[in-house]
N, C-alpha and C positions, 0 to 999 in steps of 0.2 A: 504493500500500500504506500507507505512513506517512501520506500526505495524507488518505486516506479515513478512517482511524481518528481522526486529529486533528480532522477536520471533525465527526465524530460527537461527539467529546469537547467541542468548542466549543459545539455547539448542543444537546446533550443530547436530551431528549424532543422538542424543537422540530423536530429533523430528521425525525421521523416523524409530525408533526402539521401536515399541510398543506404541508410543504416536504420531502418525502422525498428522500433521496439515491438516485441511480440505482444499481442493482445492479452494472452495469458502466459505467464512465465512458468514453464515446467520446473519442478524441483531440481532437476538435473542440470539446469542451465548454469554455466559458469559466469560469474560476474566479471572476472578479468578476461584478458585476451588469450589466456592459456586454456586449451581444451575446447571441445565442441559438444553441444551448441554453446555459444558464448555471446554475452552482451558487449564484449570488447572494451571494458572500462580500463582506462589507464590508472596509474597509481594515484594521481590527484583526484580522479573521479571516485575511486574506491574510498579514499580518505573522507571525501565529502559525504558519500553514502553512509559510511560508518558513523559520521558525526550526526547525521539526521536520525539514524536509528538510536544512537546513544542518547540523544536529547529527548526524543519522543518517549522512549521506554525506560529512561533513567538507568541504563545499564551501568553507568559509572558508580552508582550507589552500592552495587555489589562487587565492584572491582572487575567487571567482565567486559568493559568497553573495548579494550585492546584486542580481545580474542576474536572479534569479527574479522580483523585483518589477517588472522591466521587460517581462516577457512575460506572457501572460494565458491561453493555452489549456493544457489538461492535457497534450496531446501535446508542446507546446513545453517544458513543465517536464520531461517524461520525457527528451526529447532532450538538454536542457541537463544534467540530472543524469547521464545515461549518458556524455556527452562528458567531463564534469568528473571522474567517477570513473575512467574509463579512463585519463585523463591524469595525475591528481594524487593522488587519495585513497588513502592507505596503509591506512586503517582504516574500519570501519563500526561505528557505535554503536547498541546496542539498549537498551531500557529494560525493567526488570522490571515486574511488575504493581503494585508499591507496596503489597503486602499487609503489609509491615513498618512502614508508616506513610508512606513517601514512595518514589517510584520510584528505582531504582538504575540508573545508567548503566554499561553494560558495553561497553567498547571492544575490538574484535577486529581484529587486522591482517588485511588482505585475503589475504595470503599464507597465513595459518593456515587461513582458511575454504576457500581453494582446495585445500589439501592434503586436507582432509576431503572436499571435493566429489569430488576425483579418486578417492579410495578408494571412495566411494559409487558413482561412475560405473562402476568396474570391476565392482562387484557387480550393478549394474542395467543393464549394457550392452545387454541385449536388450529393455529397455522401450521402448515406442513412444509412450507418452503418460503424463503425470502428472496424476492427479486430485487437485486441491488442495482439501483440507478442513481446512487449518490456516492461520491468518493469516500473511501473508508479512512483516508488520512485527515478528514475533517471530523469534528466531534459528532455531528449528526449522523454521518455515515458510519462512523466507528461504533457508536452505540447500537444502531439499528441493524447493521449488516455484519458486525463482528461479535459484539458482546451478546446481543439478543439472540442471534443465531446459535451461539454456543450454549446459552442458557436454555433455549428451547430444544436443542439437539436436532436442528433441522439443517438441510443443505441450503446453500446459497447459489443462486444463478446470477453471475455477474453480467448484467444486461445493459451497461452504459452505452454500448455501441450497437445495441439491437435496433433494427428497423421495424416498421409496422408489421411487415409480413413475418419477421422473426418472432415478434411478440404474439401475433395472432396464432402462430403454430405452437409456440412454447409455453404460453400461460396455461395454467391448469387450476382446477378447484383447490382451495386451501392456500393459495399464494398470498403473500403480503408484499405489495409493491412499494418500494421506498424510493422517493425522489423529491424534486423541488418543484415549486409552482410552474416555472417555465417549461419543464418537461411534461407536467400534467397538461398544460395548454396544448403542447404538441401532440400528446396522446389523445386528447379529446377530439382533435381534428383529424387524427390519423387512424384511430381504431373505432369503426362505426358500431361494433357489437362486441361486448366483453363476455368471456366465459362466466359461468355461474360461480358464486362463492369466491370472489376476488376482493380483498380489502386493500386499501391504499393508505399511505402515510405521506404527509407533506410537511415541510418545515423550511426554515431560513427566510421566509417572507410570507405575507398574507396572500391567500388565494384570491384571484379576481372574482368579483360578484357574479354569481351564476355558474361558475365553473364546476363546482361539486355537484350541483343539481343536474347539469348537463351530462356529467360523467355517469351519474346514477341513472339518468334516462337512457344511457347507452349500455347499461347492464352492470356497472361497477356496484358491488354490494354496499360498500361504505367507505368513508374517508375519515381518518383521524388527523386533525391539524395540531401540530406541536409547536408551542411557543418557547423560545429559549435564546441562548446566545453562546458564543465561544467561551465567554467568561463564566457562565453559570451552568452550562449544559441545559437539559430540559427543565422548564419552569411550570408550564401549564399545558392543558390540552382541551380540545372540544371535538364533538362528533358532528355538530350541525354548524354550518357556516354563519348563521345568524345568531347563534348562542354566545353567551359570555364564556370566556376561558375560565376553567377551574384549575386551581393549583394541583400539581401532582402531590402524591402522599408525602414525599420527602420535604416539601416546602410549606411554610406558613408565612403570614404577614407578621412582622414584628409589631409589638404593642406601640412602639414609637413611630409608627408609619406616618409619613408626611403626606399632606394632601397632594394628589397627582403623581407622586413618586414614592410610594411606600417601600420600606426596606424589607427584603426577604430574609427569613430565618430558616436555616436548614436544620433537620432533626439532630444533626451532630453538634449544633451550636454555632456553626459558621453562618455569618451574615453576608449578604450581597445586595448590591443596588440593582434595581430594574433598569434596563437600557431604554425604556420608553416611559412616557407619561401614561398613566392609566386612570380609569374611573372605576372604583370598586363598586360592585353591585351586590355584594354579600360578604360574609366573613372570609370566604375562600374563592370568590369569583370576581372577575373584572373585565372591562373592555379596554381596548388599546386606544391611546392617543398618539401623538407624534413622537418620534425618537427624541430623546434628550440631547443627543450629540448632533442632530440635524442630518444624519445619514439617511440614504434611501437604499432600497434593496434592488439590485440588478443581477439577475442570474444567480441569486443566492448569496451574493457578496454585498457587504456594506460599502457604499460609495459615498464620499463626501463631495457634494456638488461644488461647495465653495472652494475646495482645494483644486478641483479640476478647472474651475473658472480662473483661479489665480495662475495656474500653470499656463493656460491658454493666453491670458493677458500678458504674460512675460515673453511671448513669442515675438520675433521681429515683425513689424508691420501691424501689430495689434495695439489699439489704444485702450480698449477695455473689453470685458467679456462677461457673459452671464450664462449659467447652465441650468437646465431643468430636466425633469423626467418626463418622457413622452408618454402618451396614453397607452394602455395595454394593447389596444388594437393595432398600434404601430410597433409593438414588440417590447414595450416597457424598457426602452433604452434612453440614454442621454441625448439631448440635442443642445446646441450652443447658439447664442446670439452674439455676434461679433461686431464691434465697431472698429473698422480699420483706421489706421493713421492717415492723415491727409495725403492724397496722391497715390495710395496703395490700391492696386487693382483687386477687387473682391474675388474674382475668379482665380487668380494666381495664389491669393492668400488661402483660399479654401483648399487648393491642392496641397499647399505646404502644411496646413494644419492637419489635414487628413493623413498625410505621410508621416508627420511627426507623431501623431497619436498612435498610429499603427506600430511605430518603433518603440515608444516610450511608455505607453499605457497598456494595462491589461484590458482584455476584451470588454469587461463590464464597465470600465471607465471611459471608453472611447465614445465620443459623440458620433451618432450615425447620421446626423443632419446638421447643417450650418445655415443660419440666417444672418444676413448682413444689413446693417443700417447705420445711420449717422449718429444716433444716440440710443442708449438702452431704453427699452420700453418701461415707462414709469406711470404711476397713477398721479392724480392731482395733488396727492399728499407727498409725492416724491418716492413712494415705495416701488420696488421692482414688481412688475406684473408679467403675466403670461403674454406671449406674442402669437 
């Protein structure tokens, strides 16, 4: 999971140009360039892969971090990590996407993750397989496609790259499909009829209005929406899109909860702040307001529009910029309003901004449309408005 993502990050586009990574790594594949089959990693790549695994699974706490460099096959790495985490590791560390400028490390006690997993296992005790369409190196995917699968004792179908026909042939009664809202939008438009007894889970962002109802109309049995964050793991859930969220069993509101942003209290005594403003509707239920940090969700990642606007405004030829989230029917991506400096051609500037965004921003941060004007659109009170 972490190793595959780290390898893509190290090699960038080279990974898909003559040296593609296999979709599923066999346990016999060699990480180094010695032996066949092989990923062909050089010594620096191996060092970086080991660092990712060490950090995520806290191998250094048991003194086992150096041993990864002494073994070479993917299966041996898996066995070593599994042995070390069962014996020593009290925590697992995840990284955020880095949309605020640099990735943030979020360390979670294994005992906390296990409490959430047990609560989920009770809800999904009748599931016979997990269809994984969320990356397992992110906390959402890790809990639902690794920990939950292990707790339930069920197999996992890694279906991130599955097309509509693959899903139509491969889905079967008893499946739990785990993915993000954008992928659910794609499946709603791509799968006209679902097999019986398929449940879904969605997280990382709110579902568009009407999506769950439409999926049910096409045969999906039910959908669980999970609210949480990289910093807290799962916080709350709901089965109906119009219902309030209910806190998971491991969380409660602290007695000192502040209006709009109550503090969370874990059963272990750990406290955490909610990432959003909320309106409580009961002792354990709430509805969401806007994010406290001003981020928006794009493709399951938190993106800070002010940061993207500032980066665009620093580009040559740009006087100022504003960024907003496009409507869901246009793909729920960012778009930018650009005020060029005097004498700068808008057409040439658009080409430059698009090329710069493709090189320097991750996909979720890139504006997919640019609008140009002499001034930013503002209301009579001087506030920025939509255009």
